[in-house]
N, C-alpha and C positions, 0 to 999 in steps of 0.2 A: 584241648585247650586252644591250640593254634587256630582251629576252625572258628571258634567263638570270637576270637579277636579279628580274624580276617573278614567275617561277614559284616560287621559295622563299618569297617574301613571301605569295603567294596560298596556298601550302600551310600556312604558319604561321598565317594568318588562319583557314583552314578548320579546323585543329586546335583553335584557340582557341574557335571557335563550337561545334564538336562537344563540347568539354569542358564548356561551359556549358549544354548541352541537358539538360533534366530528363527523367528516365526515368519510365515508368509504374509502376515498382516502389514508388514512394513510397506508393501507396494500400495495397499489401500490407504495407509496413512499418508504416504507421499502424494497420492492423487488428491486426497482431501486438502492437504497443505498447499499443493499447487493451485487447486481451484480457489482456495481462500486468497492466495496471493494474487492470482489473476483478477479476481473480483475487486480486491483493494486497488490494484494498479488501474483497472478500468475506471473505478470511481475517482481516483486521483486525476486521471487524464480528463475525465468529464469536468471535474472541478476546475482544472487549469484552463480548459477550453471556455467554460463559462466566465471565468475571471478575465480571460483575454477579450471576450466579446463585450463584457461590461466596461473594460478599460477603453476599448475602441469607441464604444458609444459615448462614454464620458469625454473622451478626447474630442470627438466630433461636436459634442455640446459645448465644450470649452472653446473650440474654434469659432463656433457660431456666436457665442457670447462676445468673444474678442472682436469679431468683425462688426457686430452691432455696436459695441463700445467705440470702436474706431470711427464708425460712420457717425455716431452721436457727437464725438469730439469734433469731427470735421464740420458738422452742421452748426455746432455751437460757435466754433471759430469764425465761420463765414457770417454768422449772424451779428457778430460784434463789429 
């Protein structure tokens, strides 16, 4: 009778230990996660660089417009 009770307990313990065993796939998962994060970071860096270039171009255009406006005001003032 004791053997019949002991066998299911041993089987349950064996399943519990097997469920807690770490697999070797975690390294592959970490590599995939790292690759995804690196790709996202590279995309973000490219977006920031593009935004910076656009802002620089827009600033240069604004300065050109301001200079043109200033020279138009000076011409109008002199004409009066």
